[in-house]
PDB file of N, CA, C and O in Angstrom, chain B, residues numbered from 101:
ATOM      1  N   MET B 101       0.834  -1.180   0.000  1.00  0.00           N
ATOM      2  CA  MET B 101       0.000   0.000   0.000  1.00  0.00           C
ATOM      3  C   MET B 101       0.883   1.250   0.000  1.00  0.00           C
ATOM      4  O   MET B 101       1.859   1.331   0.745  1.00  0.00           O
ATOM      5  N   LYS B 102       0.536   2.200  -0.825  1.00  0.00           N
ATOM      6  CA  LYS B 102       1.275   3.439  -0.977  1.00  0.00           C
ATOM      7  C   LYS B 102       1.003   4.364   0.210  1.00  0.00           C
ATOM      8  O   LYS B 102      -0.144   4.509   0.633  1.00  0.00           O
ATOM      9  N   LYS B 103       2.071   5.001   0.756  1.00  0.00           N
ATOM     10  CA  LYS B 103       1.919   5.914   1.887  1.00  0.00           C
ATOM     11  C   LYS B 103       2.434   7.299   1.519  1.00  0.00           C
ATOM     12  O   LYS B 103       3.352   7.443   0.711  1.00  0.00           O
ATOM     13  N   LEU B 104       1.840   8.292   2.115  1.00  0.00           N
ATOM     14  CA  LEU B 104       2.238   9.677   1.892  1.00  0.00           C
ATOM     15  C   LEU B 104       3.298  10.066   2.908  1.00  0.00           C
ATOM     16  O   LEU B 104       3.091   9.937   4.114  1.00  0.00           O
ATOM     17  N   TYR B 105       4.432  10.542   2.415  1.00  0.00           N
ATOM     18  CA  TYR B 105       5.527  11.010   3.257  1.00  0.00           C
ATOM     19  C   TYR B 105       6.010  12.358   2.760  1.00  0.00           C
ATOM     20  O   TYR B 105       5.832  12.696   1.590  1.00  0.00           O
ATOM     21  N   LYS B 106       6.627  13.136   3.655  1.00  0.00           N
ATOM     22  CA  LYS B 106       7.365  14.321   3.232  1.00  0.00           C
ATOM     23  C   LYS B 106       8.666  13.820   2.629  1.00  0.00           C
ATOM     24  O   LYS B 106       9.336  12.965   3.208  1.00  0.00           O
ATOM     25  N   ALA B 107       9.019  14.344   1.483  1.00  0.00           N
ATOM     26  CA  ALA B 107      10.208  13.876   0.761  1.00  0.00           C
ATOM     27  C   ALA B 107      11.486  14.351   1.434  1.00  0.00           C
ATOM     28  O   ALA B 107      11.499  15.369   2.125  1.00  0.00           O
ATOM     29  N   ARG B 108      12.557  13.601   1.222  1.00  0.00           N
ATOM     30  CA  ARG B 108      13.885  14.002   1.705  1.00  0.00           C
ATOM     31  C   ARG B 108      14.726  14.588   0.566  1.00  0.00           C
ATOM     32  O   ARG B 108      15.698  15.304   0.809  1.00  0.00           O
ATOM     33  N   ARG B 109      14.345  14.279  -0.679  1.00  0.00           N
ATOM     34  CA  ARG B 109      15.106  14.788  -1.837  1.00  0.00           C
ATOM     35  C   ARG B 109      14.228  15.765  -2.618  1.00  0.00           C
ATOM     36  O   ARG B 109      13.002  15.652  -2.612  1.00  0.00           O
ATOM     37  N   GLY B 110      14.853  16.705  -3.277  1.00  0.00           N
ATOM     38  CA  GLY B 110      14.109  17.687  -4.050  1.00  0.00           C
ATOM     39  C   GLY B 110      13.312  18.637  -3.189  1.00  0.00           C
ATOM     40  O   GLY B 110      12.268  19.142  -3.601  1.00  0.00           O
ATOM     41  N   VAL B 111      13.812  18.877  -1.987  1.00  0.00           N
ATOM     42  CA  VAL B 111      13.084  19.672  -0.998  1.00  0.00           C
ATOM     43  C   VAL B 111      13.481  21.132  -1.089  1.00  0.00           C
ATOM     44  O   VAL B 111      14.663  21.457  -1.192  1.00  0.00           O
ATOM     45  N   LYS B 112      12.487  22.015  -1.052  1.00  0.00           N
ATOM     46  CA  LYS B 112      12.747  23.456  -1.005  1.00  0.00           C
ATOM     47  C   LYS B 112      12.566  23.990   0.403  1.00  0.00           C
ATOM     48  O   LYS B 112      13.375  24.790   0.875  1.00  0.00           O
ATOM     49  N   PHE B 113      11.496  23.549   1.088  1.00  0.00           N
ATOM     50  CA  PHE B 113      11.247  24.050   2.434  1.00  0.00           C
ATOM     51  C   PHE B 113      11.184  22.902   3.434  1.00  0.00           C
ATOM     52  O   PHE B 113      12.097  22.743   4.245  1.00  0.00           O
ATOM     53  N   ASP B 114      10.141  22.114   3.393  1.00  0.00           N
ATOM     54  CA  ASP B 114      10.039  21.000   4.342  1.00  0.00           C
ATOM     55  C   ASP B 114       9.731  19.675   3.662  1.00  0.00           C
ATOM     56  O   ASP B 114       9.713  18.644   4.335  1.00  0.00           O
ATOM     57  N   GLY B 115       9.492  19.660   2.375  1.00  0.00           N
ATOM     58  CA  GLY B 115       9.257  18.417   1.653  1.00  0.00           C
ATOM     59  C   GLY B 115       7.805  18.046   1.443  1.00  0.00           C
ATOM     60  O   GLY B 115       7.511  16.965   0.934  1.00  0.00           O
ATOM     61  N   VAL B 116       6.882  18.933   1.830  1.00  0.00           N
ATOM     62  CA  VAL B 116       5.456  18.626   1.688  1.00  0.00           C
ATOM     63  C   VAL B 116       5.066  18.538   0.213  1.00  0.00           C
ATOM     64  O   VAL B 116       4.465  17.549  -0.206  1.00  0.00           O
ATOM     65  N   CYS B 117       5.395  19.544  -0.567  1.00  0.00           N
ATOM     66  CA  CYS B 117       5.021  19.542  -1.989  1.00  0.00           C
ATOM     67  C   CYS B 117       5.715  18.416  -2.750  1.00  0.00           C
ATOM     68  O   CYS B 117       5.101  17.775  -3.603  1.00  0.00           O
ATOM     69  N   ALA B 118       6.977  18.174  -2.451  1.00  0.00           N
ATOM     70  CA  ALA B 118       7.698  17.083  -3.112  1.00  0.00           C
ATOM     71  C   ALA B 118       7.087  15.734  -2.737  1.00  0.00           C
ATOM     72  O   ALA B 118       6.987  14.845  -3.584  1.00  0.00           O
ATOM     73  N   GLY B 119       6.687  15.576  -1.499  1.00  0.00           N
ATOM     74  CA  GLY B 119       6.037  14.343  -1.071  1.00  0.00           C
ATOM     75  C   GLY B 119       4.697  14.134  -1.744  1.00  0.00           C
ATOM     76  O   GLY B 119       4.376  13.020  -2.157  1.00  0.00           O
ATOM     77  N   LEU B 120       3.903  15.204  -1.859  1.00  0.00           N
ATOM     78  CA  LEU B 120       2.612  15.115  -2.547  1.00  0.00           C
ATOM     79  C   LEU B 120       2.809  14.788  -4.024  1.00  0.00           C
ATOM     80  O   LEU B 120       2.062  13.992  -4.594  1.00  0.00           O
ATOM     81  N   ALA B 121       3.814  15.403  -4.640  1.00  0.00           N
ATOM     82  CA  ALA B 121       4.100  15.131  -6.048  1.00  0.00           C
ATOM     83  C   ALA B 121       4.491  13.663  -6.253  1.00  0.00           C
ATOM     84  O   ALA B 121       4.038  13.028  -7.206  1.00  0.00           O
ATOM     85  N   ASP B 122       5.324  13.127  -5.370  1.00  0.00           N
ATOM     86  CA  ASP B 122       5.709  11.711  -5.458  1.00  0.00           C
ATOM     87  C   ASP B 122       4.491  10.804  -5.288  1.00  0.00           C
ATOM     88  O   ASP B 122       4.321   9.837  -6.030  1.00  0.00           O
ATOM     89  N   TYR B 123       3.657  11.119  -4.319  1.00  0.00           N
ATOM     90  CA  TYR B 123       2.499  10.283  -4.008  1.00  0.00           C
ATOM     91  C   TYR B 123       1.500  10.220  -5.164  1.00  0.00           C
ATOM     92  O   TYR B 123       0.985   9.152  -5.495  1.00  0.00           O
ATOM     93  N   PHE B 124       1.231  11.390  -5.778  1.00  0.00           N
ATOM     94  CA  PHE B 124       0.244  11.446  -6.853  1.00  0.00           C
ATOM     95  C   PHE B 124       0.849  11.311  -8.249  1.00  0.00           C
ATOM     96  O   PHE B 124       0.116  11.316  -9.238  1.00  0.00           O
ATOM     97  N   GLY B 125       2.174  11.191  -8.344  1.00  0.00           N
ATOM     98  CA  GLY B 125       2.821  11.026  -9.640  1.00  0.00           C
ATOM     99  C   GLY B 125       2.787  12.284 -10.486  1.00  0.00           C
ATOM    100  O   GLY B 125       2.642  12.216 -11.706  1.00  0.00           O
ATOM    101  N   LEU B 126       2.922  13.442  -9.830  1.00  0.00           N
ATOM    102  CA  LEU B 126       2.874  14.729 -10.518  1.00  0.00           C
ATOM    103  C   LEU B 126       4.245  15.394 -10.506  1.00  0.00           C
ATOM    104  O   LEU B 126       5.147  14.978  -9.779  1.00  0.00           O
ATOM    105  N   ASP B 127       4.384  16.429 -11.320  1.00  0.00           N
ATOM    106  CA  ASP B 127       5.599  17.230 -11.329  1.00  0.00           C
ATOM    107  C   ASP B 127       5.608  18.116 -10.091  1.00  0.00           C
ATOM    108  O   ASP B 127       4.613  18.775  -9.790  1.00  0.00           O
ATOM    109  N   VAL B 128       6.720  18.134  -9.376  1.00  0.00           N
ATOM    110  CA  VAL B 128       6.801  18.899  -8.133  1.00  0.00           C
ATOM    111  C   VAL B 128       6.625  20.401  -8.376  1.00  0.00           C
ATOM    112  O   VAL B 128       6.076  21.099  -7.524  1.00  0.00           O
ATOM    113  N   THR B 129       7.077  20.899  -9.511  1.00  0.00           N
ATOM    114  CA  THR B 129       6.909  22.318  -9.823  1.00  0.00           C
ATOM    115  C   THR B 129       5.434  22.670  -9.968  1.00  0.00           C
ATOM    116  O   THR B 129       5.005  23.735  -9.524  1.00  0.00           O
ATOM    117  N   ALA B 130       4.663  21.798 -10.577  1.00  0.00           N
ATOM    118  CA  ALA B 130       3.222  22.027 -10.727  1.00  0.00           C
ATOM    119  C   ALA B 130       2.530  22.040  -9.363  1.00  0.00           C
ATOM    120  O   ALA B 130       1.645  22.860  -9.121  1.00  0.00           O
ATOM    121  N   VAL B 131       2.933  21.136  -8.479  1.00  0.00           N
ATOM    122  CA  VAL B 131       2.345  21.097  -7.138  1.00  0.00           C
ATOM    123  C   VAL B 131       2.672  22.380  -6.380  1.00  0.00           C
ATOM    124  O   VAL B 131       1.806  22.957  -5.722  1.00  0.00           O
ATOM    125  N   ARG B 132       3.921  22.824  -6.474  1.00  0.00           N
ATOM    126  CA  ARG B 132       4.316  24.067  -5.794  1.00  0.00           C
ATOM    127  C   ARG B 132       3.554  25.263  -6.346  1.00  0.00           C
ATOM    128  O   ARG B 132       3.118  26.128  -5.586  1.00  0.00           O
ATOM    129  N   LEU B 133       3.393  25.316  -7.653  1.00  0.00           N
ATOM    130  CA  LEU B 133       2.658  26.419  -8.270  1.00  0.00           C
ATOM    131  C   LEU B 133       1.192  26.421  -7.833  1.00  0.00           C
ATOM    132  O   LEU B 133       0.638  27.470  -7.502  1.00  0.00           O
ATOM    133  N   CYS B 134       0.577  25.255  -7.835  1.00  0.00           N
ATOM    134  CA  CYS B 134      -0.823  25.151  -7.387  1.00  0.00           C
ATOM    135  C   CYS B 134      -0.959  25.560  -5.931  1.00  0.00           C
ATOM    136  O   CYS B 134      -1.917  26.243  -5.566  1.00  0.00           O
ATOM    137  N   TRP B 135      -0.018  25.154  -5.100  1.00  0.00           N
ATOM    138  CA  TRP B 135      -0.068  25.506  -3.686  1.00  0.00           C
ATOM    139  C   TRP B 135       0.088  27.022  -3.501  1.00  0.00           C
ATOM    140  O   TRP B 135      -0.591  27.624  -2.669  1.00  0.00           O
ATOM    141  N   ALA B 136       0.983  27.629  -4.279  1.00  0.00           N
ATOM    142  CA  ALA B 136       1.177  29.080  -4.202  1.00  0.00           C
ATOM    143  C   ALA B 136      -0.088  29.822  -4.651  1.00  0.00           C
ATOM    144  O   ALA B 136      -0.480  30.814  -4.036  1.00  0.00           O
ATOM    145  N   LEU B 137      -0.718  29.340  -5.717  1.00  0.00           N
ATOM    146  CA  LEU B 137      -1.958  29.965  -6.184  1.00  0.00           C
ATOM    147  C   LEU B 137      -3.074  29.790  -5.171  1.00  0.00           C
ATOM    148  O   LEU B 137      -3.860  30.710  -4.949  1.00  0.00           O
ATOM    149  N   LEU B 138      -3.152  28.625  -4.560  1.00  0.00           N
ATOM    150  CA  LEU B 138      -4.135  28.385  -3.504  1.00  0.00           C
ATOM    151  C   LEU B 138      -3.942  29.380  -2.365  1.00  0.00           C
ATOM    152  O   LEU B 138      -4.907  29.963  -1.870  1.00  0.00           O
ATOM    153  N   THR B 139      -2.703  29.569  -1.956  1.00  0.00           N
ATOM    154  CA  THR B 139      -2.402  30.502  -0.875  1.00  0.00           C
ATOM    155  C   THR B 139      -2.775  31.928  -1.274  1.00  0.00           C
ATOM    156  O   THR B 139      -3.345  32.674  -0.478  1.00  0.00           O
ATOM    157  N   LEU B 140      -2.455  32.294  -2.486  1.00  0.00           N
ATOM    158  CA  LEU B 140      -2.714  33.647  -2.969  1.00  0.00           C
ATOM    159  C   LEU B 140      -4.203  33.946  -3.073  1.00  0.00           C
ATOM    160  O   LEU B 140      -4.654  35.016  -2.664  1.00  0.00           O
ATOM    161  N   PHE B 141      -4.962  33.011  -3.613  1.00  0.00           N
ATOM    162  CA  PHE B 141      -6.380  33.261  -3.878  1.00  0.00           C
ATOM    163  C   PHE B 141      -7.319  32.932  -2.720  1.00  0.00           C
ATOM    164  O   PHE B 141      -8.519  33.191  -2.807  1.00  0.00           O
ATOM    165  N   THR B 142      -6.790  32.367  -1.642  1.00  0.00           N
ATOM    166  CA  THR B 142      -7.658  32.062  -0.501  1.00  0.00           C
ATOM    167  C   THR B 142      -7.302  32.905   0.717  1.00  0.00           C
ATOM    168  O   THR B 142      -7.697  32.581   1.837  1.00  0.00           O
ATOM    169  N   GLY B 143      -6.574  33.961   0.507  1.00  0.00           N
ATOM    170  CA  GLY B 143      -6.240  34.846   1.610  1.00  0.00           C
ATOM    171  C   GLY B 143      -5.294  34.233   2.625  1.00  0.00           C
ATOM    172  O   GLY B 143      -5.339  34.594   3.801  1.00  0.00           O
ATOM    173  N   GLY B 144      -4.448  33.323   2.205  1.00  0.00           N
ATOM    174  CA  GLY B 144      -3.454  32.739   3.085  1.00  0.00           C
ATOM    175  C   GLY B 144      -3.835  31.388   3.670  1.00  0.00           C
ATOM    176  O   GLY B 144      -3.063  30.822   4.443  1.00  0.00           O
ATOM    177  N   SER B 145      -4.991  30.860   3.328  1.00  0.00           N
ATOM    178  CA  SER B 145      -5.404  29.556   3.860  1.00  0.00           C
ATOM    179  C   SER B 145      -4.463  28.441   3.409  1.00  0.00           C
ATOM    180  O   SER B 145      -4.294  27.453   4.124  1.00  0.00           O
ATOM    181  N   GLY B 146      -3.859  28.584   2.254  1.00  0.00           N
ATOM    182  CA  GLY B 146      -2.904  27.597   1.771  1.00  0.00           C
ATOM    183  C   GLY B 146      -1.687  27.512   2.677  1.00  0.00           C
ATOM    184  O   GLY B 146      -1.119  26.435   2.857  1.00  0.00           O
ATOM    185  N   LEU B 147      -1.285  28.637   3.248  1.00  0.00           N
ATOM    186  CA  LEU B 147      -0.164  28.650   4.181  1.00  0.00           C
ATOM    187  C   LEU B 147      -0.516  27.881   5.448  1.00  0.00           C
ATOM    188  O   LEU B 147       0.302  27.118   5.963  1.00  0.00           O
ATOM    189  N   LEU B 148      -1.717  28.079   5.944  1.00  0.00           N
ATOM    190  CA  LEU B 148      -2.173  27.340   7.116  1.00  0.00           C
ATOM    191  C   LEU B 148      -2.231  25.840   6.817  1.00  0.00           C
ATOM    192  O   LEU B 148      -1.823  25.021   7.640  1.00  0.00           O
ATOM    193  N   ALA B 149      -2.740  25.488   5.637  1.00  0.00           N
ATOM    194  CA  ALA B 149      -2.809  24.084   5.240  1.00  0.00           C
ATOM    195  C   ALA B 149      -1.406  23.484   5.139  1.00  0.00           C
ATOM    196  O   ALA B 149      -1.199  22.330   5.514  1.00  0.00           O
ATOM    197  N   TYR B 150      -0.444  24.259   4.636  1.00  0.00           N
ATOM    198  CA  TYR B 150       0.933  23.777   4.527  1.00  0.00           C
ATOM    199  C   TYR B 150       1.509  23.506   5.912  1.00  0.00           C
ATOM    200  O   TYR B 150       2.167  22.487   6.125  1.00  0.00           O
ATOM    201  N   LEU B 151       1.265  24.408   6.847  1.00  0.00           N
ATOM    202  CA  LEU B 151       1.756  24.225   8.209  1.00  0.00           C
ATOM    203  C   LEU B 151       1.159  22.976   8.853  1.00  0.00           C
ATOM    204  O   LEU B 151       1.853  22.241   9.555  1.00  0.00           O
ATOM    205  N   VAL B 152      -0.126  22.741   8.611  1.00  0.00           N
ATOM    206  CA  VAL B 152      -0.768  21.530   9.125  1.00  0.00           C
ATOM    207  C   VAL B 152      -0.121  20.292   8.506  1.00  0.00           C
ATOM    208  O   VAL B 152       0.152  19.321   9.212  1.00  0.00           O
ATOM    209  N   CYS B 153       0.122  20.315   7.213  1.00  0.00           N
ATOM    210  CA  CYS B 153       0.761  19.183   6.534  1.00  0.00           C
ATOM    211  C   CYS B 153       2.172  18.943   7.072  1.00  0.00           C
ATOM    212  O   CYS B 153       2.595  17.794   7.206  1.00  0.00           O
ATOM    213  N   MET B 154       2.898  20.010   7.377  1.00  0.00           N
ATOM    214  CA  MET B 154       4.240  19.875   7.944  1.00  0.00           C
ATOM    215  C   MET B 154       4.201  19.091   9.256  1.00  0.00           C
ATOM    216  O   MET B 154       5.108  18.314   9.550  1.00  0.00           O
ATOM    217  N   ILE B 155       3.152  19.302  10.032  1.00  0.00           N
ATOM    218  CA  ILE B 155       3.030  18.655  11.334  1.00  0.00           C
ATOM    219  C   ILE B 155       2.493  17.229  11.193  1.00  0.00           C
ATOM    220  O   ILE B 155       2.965  16.319  11.874  1.00  0.00           O
ATOM    221  N   VAL B 156       1.518  17.033  10.322  1.00  0.00           N
ATOM    222  CA  VAL B 156       0.791  15.765  10.245  1.00  0.00           C
ATOM    223  C   VAL B 156       1.485  14.710   9.389  1.00  0.00           C
ATOM    224  O   VAL B 156       1.502  13.538   9.763  1.00  0.00           O
ATOM    225  N   ILE B 157       2.049  15.091   8.265  1.00  0.00           N
ATOM    226  CA  ILE B 157       2.657  14.122   7.344  1.00  0.00           C
ATOM    227  C   ILE B 157       4.031  13.713   7.866  1.00  0.00           C
ATOM    228  O   ILE B 157       4.864  14.579   8.132  1.00  0.00           O
ATOM    229  N   PRO B 158       4.286  12.414   8.018  1.00  0.00           N
ATOM    230  CA  PRO B 158       5.592  11.972   8.532  1.00  0.00           C
ATOM    231  C   PRO B 158       6.703  12.103   7.483  1.00  0.00           C
ATOM    232  O   PRO B 158       6.447  12.109   6.279  1.00  0.00           O
ATOM    233  N   ARG B 159       7.925  12.205   7.971  1.00  0.00           N
ATOM    234  CA  ARG B 159       9.116  12.284   7.110  1.00  0.00           C
ATOM    235  C   ARG B 159       9.356  10.920   6.473  1.00  0.00           C
ATOM    236  O   ARG B 159       9.142   9.886   7.106  1.00  0.00           O
ATOM    237  N   GLU B 160       9.796  10.923   5.232  1.00  0.00           N
ATOM    238  CA  GLU B 160      10.117   9.690   4.498  1.00  0.00           C
ATOM    239  C   GLU B 160      11.215   8.915   5.247  1.00  0.00           C
ATOM    240  O   GLU B 160      12.239   9.494   5.611  1.00  0.00           O
ATOM    241  N   PRO B 161      11.009   7.624   5.476  1.00  0.00           N
ATOM    242  CA  PRO B 161      12.025   6.848   6.214  1.00  0.00           C
ATOM    243  C   PRO B 161      13.316   6.697   5.401  1.00  0.00           C
ATOM    244  O   PRO B 161      13.318   6.696   4.170  1.00  0.00           O
ATOM    245  N   GLY B 162      14.387   6.572   6.141  1.00  0.00           N
ATOM    246  CA  GLY B 162      15.672   6.270   5.531  1.00  0.00           C
ATOM    247  C   GLY B 162      16.363   7.444   5.030  1.00  0.00           C
ATOM    248  O   GLY B 162      17.463   7.329   4.489  1.00  0.00           O
TER     249      GLY B 162
END
């Protein structure tokens, strides 16, 4: 079974976007862009969601 982890490679800040990109098989740049647009157009809610993901999603083992 596939698990969601924060990535250890290709990380810019904490690995949340890279981990989501790995999990869903997407380009990490596209995930980062979507997250930035979400943050911009929702008055900062994307930033709050990112902080929650930083706390909740475990770091990739190894």
